[in-house]
C-alpha positions as protocol buffer text, in pm:
chain_id: "A"
residue {
  index: 1
  type: MET
  ca { x: -6324 y: 3084 z: 7544 }
}
residue {
  index: 2
  type: LEU
  ca { x: -6010 y: 3346 z: 7593 }
}
residue {
  index: 3
  type: THR
  ca { x: -6116 y: 3331 z: 7971 }
}
residue {
  index: 4
  type: GLY
  ca { x: -6107 y: 2959 z: 8004 }
}
residue {
  index: 5
  type: LEU
  ca { x: -5783 y: 2947 z: 7826 }
}
residue {
  index: 6
  type: ALA
  ca { x: -5644 y: 3217 z: 8005 }
}
residue {
  index: 7
  type: LEU
  ca { x: -5687 y: 3002 z: 8355 }
}
residue {
  index: 8
  type: ILE
  ca { x: -5579 y: 2686 z: 8174 }
}
residue {
  index: 9
  type: VAL
  ca { x: -5293 y: 2707 z: 8035 }
}
residue {
  index: 10
  type: ALA
  ca { x: -5132 y: 2809 z: 8308 }
}
residue {
  index: 11
  type: ILE
  ca { x: -4827 y: 2550 z: 8428 }
}
residue {
  index: 12
  type: GLY
  ca { x: -4971 y: 2328 z: 8716 }
}
residue {
  index: 13
  type: ALA
  ca { x: -4943 y: 1976 z: 8776 }
}
residue {
  index: 14
  type: GLN
  ca { x: -5191 y: 1829 z: 8567 }
}
residue {
  index: 15
  type: ASN
  ca { x: -5069 y: 2018 z: 8276 }
}
residue {
  index: 16
  type: ALA
  ca { x: -4694 y: 1909 z: 8365 }
}
residue {
  index: 17
  type: PHE
  ca { x: -4864 y: 1560 z: 8352 }
}
residue {
  index: 18
  type: VAL
  ca { x: -5050 y: 1574 z: 7986 }
}
residue {
  index: 19
  type: LEU
  ca { x: -4693 y: 1689 z: 7852 }
}
residue {
  index: 20
  type: ARG
  ca { x: -4498 y: 1386 z: 7980 }
}
residue {
  index: 21
  type: GLN
  ca { x: -4770 y: 1171 z: 7871 }
}
residue {
  index: 22
  type: GLY
  ca { x: -4796 y: 1342 z: 7521 }
}
residue {
  index: 23
  type: ILE
  ca { x: -4480 y: 1345 z: 7494 }
}
residue {
  index: 24
  type: ARG
  ca { x: -4393 y: 986 z: 7563 }
}
residue {
  index: 25
  type: GLY
  ca { x: -4702 y: 884 z: 7340 }
}
residue {
  index: 26
  type: GLU
  ca { x: -4842 y: 698 z: 7661 }
}
residue {
  index: 27
  type: HIS
  ca { x: -5239 y: 640 z: 7682 }
}
residue {
  index: 28
  type: ILE
  ca { x: -5274 y: 1020 z: 7561 }
}
residue {
  index: 29
  type: GLY
  ca { x: -5617 y: 970 z: 7440 }
}
residue {
  index: 30
  type: ALA
  ca { x: -5767 y: 863 z: 7790 }
}
residue {
  index: 31
  type: VAL
  ca { x: -5526 y: 1153 z: 7959 }
}
residue {
  index: 32
  type: VAL
  ca { x: -5674 y: 1430 z: 7685 }
}
residue {
  index: 33
  type: ALA
  ca { x: -6036 y: 1287 z: 7745 }
}
residue {
  index: 34
  type: VAL
  ca { x: -6024 y: 1291 z: 8129 }
}
residue {
  index: 35
  type: CYS
  ca { x: -5875 y: 1622 z: 8136 }
}
residue {
  index: 36
  type: MET
  ca { x: -6130 y: 1777 z: 7905 }
}
residue {
  index: 37
  type: ALA
  ca { x: -6449 y: 1576 z: 8044 }
}
residue {
  index: 38
  type: GLY
  ca { x: -6336 y: 1680 z: 8390 }
}
residue {
  index: 39
  type: ASP
  ca { x: -6346 y: 2087 z: 8303 }
}
residue {
  index: 40
  type: ALA
  ca { x: -6641 y: 2034 z: 8126 }
}
residue {
  index: 41
  type: LEU
  ca { x: -6813 y: 1931 z: 8447 }
}
residue {
  index: 42
  type: LEU
  ca { x: -6680 y: 2124 z: 8639 }
}
residue {
  index: 43
  type: ILE
  ca { x: -6723 y: 2446 z: 8406 }
}
residue {
  index: 44
  type: VAL
  ca { x: -7110 y: 2362 z: 8354 }
}
residue {
  index: 45
  type: GLY
  ca { x: -7130 y: 2267 z: 8736 }
}
residue {
  index: 46
  type: GLY
  ca { x: -7028 y: 2624 z: 8804 }
}
residue {
  index: 47
  type: THR
  ca { x: -7241 y: 2762 z: 8536 }
}
residue {
  index: 48
  type: ALA
  ca { x: -7507 y: 2555 z: 8708 }
}
residue {
  index: 49
  type: GLY
  ca { x: -7471 y: 2693 z: 9030 }
}
residue {
  index: 50
  type: ILE
  ca { x: -7254 y: 2465 z: 9223 }
}
residue {
  index: 51
  type: GLY
  ca { x: -7039 y: 2765 z: 9286 }
}
residue {
  index: 52
  type: ALA
  ca { x: -7300 y: 2892 z: 9539 }
}
residue {
  index: 53
  type: LEU
  ca { x: -7230 y: 2554 z: 9739 }
}
residue {
  index: 54
  type: VAL
  ca { x: -6827 y: 2573 z: 9751 }
}
residue {
  index: 55
  type: THR
  ca { x: -6894 y: 2941 z: 9867 }
}
residue {
  index: 56
  type: ARG
  ca { x: -7140 y: 2814 z: 10156 }
}
residue {
  index: 57
  type: VAL
  ca { x: -6930 y: 2522 z: 10272 }
}
residue {
  index: 58
  type: PRO
  ca { x: -6586 y: 2639 z: 10203 }
}
residue {
  index: 59
  type: GLU
  ca { x: -6398 y: 2355 z: 10418 }
}
residue {
  index: 60
  type: VAL
  ca { x: -6464 y: 2146 z: 10099 }
}
residue {
  index: 61
  type: LEU
  ca { x: -6152 y: 2382 z: 9972 }
}
residue {
  index: 62
  type: GLU
  ca { x: -5926 y: 2334 z: 10265 }
}
residue {
  index: 63
  type: VAL
  ca { x: -5959 y: 1977 z: 10234 }
}
residue {
  index: 64
  type: LEU
  ca { x: -5893 y: 1940 z: 9864 }
}
residue {
  index: 65
  type: GLY
  ca { x: -5627 y: 2118 z: 9957 }
}
residue {
  index: 66
  type: TRP
  ca { x: -5461 y: 1913 z: 10199 }
}
residue {
  index: 67
  type: ALA
  ca { x: -5493 y: 1628 z: 9985 }
}
residue {
  index: 68
  type: GLY
  ca { x: -5403 y: 1809 z: 9678 }
}
residue {
  index: 69
  type: ALA
  ca { x: -5080 y: 1867 z: 9844 }
}
residue {
  index: 70
  type: ALA
  ca { x: -5039 y: 1597 z: 10012 }
}
residue {
  index: 71
  type: TYR
  ca { x: -5060 y: 1409 z: 9644 }
}
residue {
  index: 72
  type: LEU
  ca { x: -4871 y: 1647 z: 9464 }
}
residue {
  index: 73
  type: LEU
  ca { x: -4562 y: 1568 z: 9725 }
}
residue {
  index: 74
  type: TRP
  ca { x: -4610 y: 1215 z: 9654 }
}
residue {
  index: 75
  type: PHE
  ca { x: -4561 y: 1326 z: 9267 }
}
residue {
  index: 76
  type: ALA
  ca { x: -4269 y: 1495 z: 9361 }
}
residue {
  index: 77
  type: ALA
  ca { x: -4086 y: 1238 z: 9480 }
}
residue {
  index: 78
  type: ARG
  ca { x: -4149 y: 1060 z: 9206 }
}
residue {
  index: 79
  type: SER
  ca { x: -4039 y: 1256 z: 8982 }
}
residue {
  index: 80
  type: PHE
  ca { x: -3729 y: 1318 z: 9204 }
}
residue {
  index: 81
  type: LEU
  ca { x: -3663 y: 895 z: 9208 }
}
residue {
  index: 82
  type: ALA
  ca { x: -3693 y: 954 z: 8801 }
}
residue {
  index: 83
  type: ALA
  ca { x: -3471 y: 1214 z: 8814 }
}
residue {
  index: 84
  type: ALA
  ca { x: -3217 y: 1037 z: 9018 }
}
residue {
  index: 85
  type: ARG
  ca { x: -3230 y: 766 z: 8746 }
}
residue {
  index: 86
  type: PRO
  ca { x: -3317 y: 919 z: 8422 }
}
residue {
  index: 87
  type: SER
  ca { x: -3364 y: 648 z: 8096 }
}
residue {
  index: 88
  type: ALA
  ca { x: -3438 y: 751 z: 7760 }
}
residue {
  index: 89
  type: LEU
  ca { x: -3792 y: 832 z: 7590 }
}
residue {
  index: 90
  type: ALA
  ca { x: -3805 y: 531 z: 7430 }
}
residue {
  index: 91
  type: ALA
  ca { x: -3690 y: 310 z: 7693 }
}
residue {
  index: 92
  type: GLN
  ca { x: -3900 y: 450 z: 8030 }
}
residue {
  index: 93
  type: GLU
  ca { x: -4141 y: 200 z: 8175 }
}
residue {
  index: 94
  type: SER
  ca { x: -4480 y: 145 z: 8061 }
}
residue {
  index: 95
  type: ARG
  ca { x: -4784 y: 271 z: 8290 }
}
residue {
  index: 96
  type: SER
  ca { x: -5104 y: 80 z: 8264 }
}
residue {
  index: 97
  type: LYS
  ca { x: -5420 y: 270 z: 8117 }
}
residue {
  index: 98
  type: ASN
  ca { x: -5605 y: 267 z: 8449 }
}
residue {
  index: 99
  type: SER
  ca { x: -5328 y: 380 z: 8636 }
}
residue {
  index: 100
  type: VAL
  ca { x: -5254 y: 692 z: 8384 }
}
residue {
  index: 101
  type: ILE
  ca { x: -5635 y: 754 z: 8404 }
}
residue {
  index: 102
  type: ALA
  ca { x: -5578 y: 737 z: 8799 }
}
residue {
  index: 103
  type: THR
  ca { x: -5318 y: 993 z: 8823 }
}
residue {
  index: 104
  type: THR
  ca { x: -5456 y: 1231 z: 8565 }
}
residue {
  index: 105
  type: ALA
  ca { x: -5829 y: 1213 z: 8784 }
}
residue {
  index: 106
  type: ALA
  ca { x: -5614 y: 1325 z: 9076 }
}
residue {
  index: 107
  type: LEU
  ca { x: -5453 y: 1552 z: 8915 }
}
residue {
  index: 108
  type: THR
  ca { x: -5764 y: 1724 z: 8775 }
}
residue {
  index: 109
  type: PHE
  ca { x: -5991 y: 1691 z: 9097 }
}
residue {
  index: 110
  type: LEU
  ca { x: -5756 y: 1733 z: 9401 }
}
residue {
  index: 111
  type: ASN
  ca { x: -5627 y: 2075 z: 9299 }
}
residue {
  index: 112
  type: PRO
  ca { x: -5852 y: 2329 z: 9512 }
}
residue {
  index: 113
  type: HIS
  ca { x: -5740 y: 2553 z: 9233 }
}
residue {
  index: 114
  type: VAL
  ca { x: -5972 y: 2426 z: 9024 }
}
residue {
  index: 115
  type: TYR
  ca { x: -6263 y: 2422 z: 9194 }
}
residue {
  index: 116
  type: LEU
  ca { x: -6148 y: 2812 z: 9244 }
}
residue {
  index: 117
  type: ASP
  ca { x: -6091 y: 2829 z: 8876 }
}
residue {
  index: 118
  type: THR
  ca { x: -6348 y: 2629 z: 8699 }
}
residue {
  index: 119
  type: VAL
  ca { x: -6632 y: 2655 z: 8927 }
}
residue {
  index: 120
  type: LEU
  ca { x: -6657 y: 2979 z: 9130 }
}
residue {
  index: 121
  type: LEU
  ca { x: -6468 y: 3200 z: 8861 }
}
residue {
  index: 122
  type: LEU
  ca { x: -6597 y: 3107 z: 8520 }
}
residue {
  index: 123
  type: GLY
  ca { x: -6892 y: 2991 z: 8689 }
}
residue {
  index: 124
  type: SER
  ca { x: -6930 y: 3364 z: 8788 }
}
residue {
  index: 125
  type: LEU
  ca { x: -6855 y: 3512 z: 8528 }
}
residue {
  index: 126
  type: ALA
  ca { x: -7107 y: 3263 z: 8294 }
}
residue {
  index: 127
  type: ASN
  ca { x: -7363 y: 3383 z: 8507 }
}
residue {
  index: 128
  type: GLN
  ca { x: -7296 y: 3726 z: 8481 }
}
residue {
  index: 129
  type: GLN
  ca { x: -7440 y: 3713 z: 8111 }
}
residue {
  index: 130
  type: GLY
  ca { x: -7750 y: 3639 z: 8172 }
}
residue {
  index: 131
  type: PRO
  ca { x: -7995 y: 3318 z: 8150 }
}
residue {
  index: 132
  type: TYR
  ca { x: -7949 y: 3227 z: 7840 }
}
residue {
  index: 133
  type: LEU
  ca { x: -7606 y: 3379 z: 7728 }
}
residue {
  index: 134
  type: ARG
  ca { x: -7434 y: 3196 z: 8022 }
}
residue {
  index: 135
  type: TRP
  ca { x: -7460 y: 2889 z: 7880 }
}
residue {
  index: 136
  type: ILE
  ca { x: -7279 y: 2982 z: 7550 }
}
residue {
  index: 137
  type: PHE
  ca { x: -6979 y: 3133 z: 7760 }
}
residue {
  index: 138
  type: ALA
  ca { x: -6988 y: 2789 z: 7959 }
}
residue {
  index: 139
  type: ALA
  ca { x: -6958 y: 2648 z: 7565 }
}
residue {
  index: 140
  type: GLY
  ca { x: -6683 y: 2925 z: 7496 }
}
residue {
  index: 141
  type: ALA
  ca { x: -6486 y: 2799 z: 7796 }
}
residue {
  index: 142
  type: VAL
  ca { x: -6517 y: 2412 z: 7784 }
}
residue {
  index: 143
  type: ALA
  ca { x: -6413 y: 2509 z: 7391 }
}
residue {
  index: 144
  type: GLY
  ca { x: -6097 y: 2675 z: 7520 }
}
residue {
  index: 145
  type: SER
  ca { x: -6008 y: 2318 z: 7780 }
}
residue {
  index: 146
  type: VAL
  ca { x: -6054 y: 2144 z: 7439 }
}
residue {
  index: 147
  type: LEU
  ca { x: -5837 y: 2297 z: 7260 }
}
residue {
  index: 148
  type: TRP
  ca { x: -5565 y: 2339 z: 7494 }
}
residue {
  index: 149
  type: PHE
  ca { x: -5534 y: 1984 z: 7593 }
}
residue {
  index: 150
  type: THR
  ca { x: -5568 y: 1843 z: 7227 }
}
residue {
  index: 151
  type: GLY
  ca { x: -5303 y: 2063 z: 7146 }
}
residue {
  index: 152
  type: LEU
  ca { x: -5076 y: 2031 z: 7477 }
}
residue {
  index: 153
  type: GLY
  ca { x: -5118 y: 1627 z: 7475 }
}
residue {
  index: 154
  type: TYR
  ca { x: -5096 y: 1538 z: 7090 }
}
residue {
  index: 155
  type: GLY
  ca { x: -4857 y: 1848 z: 7030 }
}
residue {
  index: 156
  type: ALA
  ca { x: -4579 y: 1714 z: 7267 }
}
residue {
  index: 157
  type: ARG
  ca { x: -4535 y: 1407 z: 7043 }
}
residue {
  index: 158
  type: ALA
  ca { x: -4352 y: 1649 z: 6855 }
}
residue {
  index: 159
  type: LEU
  ca { x: -4100 y: 1672 z: 7037 }
}
residue {
  index: 160
  type: ALA
  ca { x: -4030 y: 1351 z: 7120 }
}
residue {
  index: 161
  type: GLY
  ca { x: -3715 y: 1343 z: 6887 }
}
residue {
  index: 162
  type: VAL
  ca { x: -3578 y: 1608 z: 7051 }
}
residue {
  index: 163
  type: LEU
  ca { x: -3645 y: 1492 z: 7394 }
}
residue {
  index: 164
  type: SER
  ca { x: -3495 y: 1142 z: 7383 }
}
residue {
  index: 165
  type: SER
  ca { x: -3195 y: 1126 z: 7579 }
}
residue {
  index: 166
  type: PRO
  ca { x: -3178 y: 1051 z: 7923 }
}
residue {
  index: 167
  type: ARG
  ca { x: -3003 y: 1370 z: 8042 }
}
residue {
  index: 168
  type: THR
  ca { x: -3284 y: 1566 z: 7927 }
}
residue {
  index: 169
  type: TRP
  ca { x: -3536 y: 1313 z: 8136 }
}
residue {
  index: 170
  type: ARG
  ca { x: -3305 y: 1387 z: 8426 }
}
residue {
  index: 171
  type: TRP
  ca { x: -3422 y: 1742 z: 8399 }
}
residue {
  index: 172
  type: ILE
  ca { x: -3736 y: 1741 z: 8302 }
}
residue {
  index: 173
  type: ASP
  ca { x: -3816 y: 1509 z: 8598 }
}
residue {
  index: 174
  type: ALA
  ca { x: -3616 y: 1715 z: 8840 }
}
residue {
  index: 175
  type: SER
  ca { x: -3788 y: 2050 z: 8743 }
}
residue {
  index: 176
  type: ILE
  ca { x: -4129 y: 1850 z: 8782 }
}
residue {
  index: 177
  type: GLY
  ca { x: -4030 y: 1746 z: 9117 }
}
residue {
  index: 178
  type: VAL
  ca { x: -3969 y: 2148 z: 9188 }
}
residue {
  index: 179
  type: LEU
  ca { x: -4225 y: 2264 z: 9001 }
}
residue {
  index: 180
  type: MET
  ca { x: -4485 y: 1962 z: 9255 }
}
residue {
  index: 181
  type: VAL
  ca { x: -4320 y: 2057 z: 9560 }
}
residue {
  index: 182
  type: PHE
  ca { x: -4351 y: 2406 z: 9476 }
}
residue {
  index: 183
  type: LEU
  ca { x: -4710 y: 2423 z: 9381 }
}
residue {
  index: 184
  type: ALA
  ca { x: -4789 y: 2190 z: 9727 }
}
residue {
  index: 185
  type: ILE
  ca { x: -4649 y: 2443 z: 9929 }
}
residue {
  index: 186
  type: ARG
  ca { x: -4852 y: 2726 z: 9768 }
}
residue {
  index: 187
  type: LEU
  ca { x: -5174 y: 2489 z: 9849 }
}
residue {
  index: 188
  type: VAL
  ca { x: -5139 y: 2494 z: 10195 }
}
residue {
  index: 189
  type: LEU
  ca { x: -5047 y: 2842 z: 10242 }
}
residue {
  index: 190
  type: HIS
  ca { x: -5302 y: 2921 z: 10049 }
}
């Protein structure tokens, strides 16, 4: 569980989006569920041996890297536009549940680092535990993911009052935009 948490807690596009949705209180159950299900699927897949496939066909990570970078730049552009015309938390335009789920899935599955962390690294570590203990290791990593996304998504709502001013959202959106650009550049360079 601690190994899973150590990899999942790193600030990235997915965590920034979960935090924002949690603060807004918009479709957070769906966001948390997609993140947890995505991690569980990838961790179990890595434990079952899918990591070997990605190792044999590294081009998959290359394609995911470029697709992920393009998506992160698009997400950054949206964040910069929101920063240019900020509004209070309560006054922000709602997004449809399907749009939020699609964004969450894209931020989850278009990030090649998620495959490196969950499929390859956690899968490899799980498989070092032996044929039976590997599933206990994988269950611990999945439990870490469940704890993190539940806490991040629902815990963020407690910050809604503090973050209700347009000025604060300008700063948050601009910071998220800068982070997305940084992550996109990092994806392309690595």
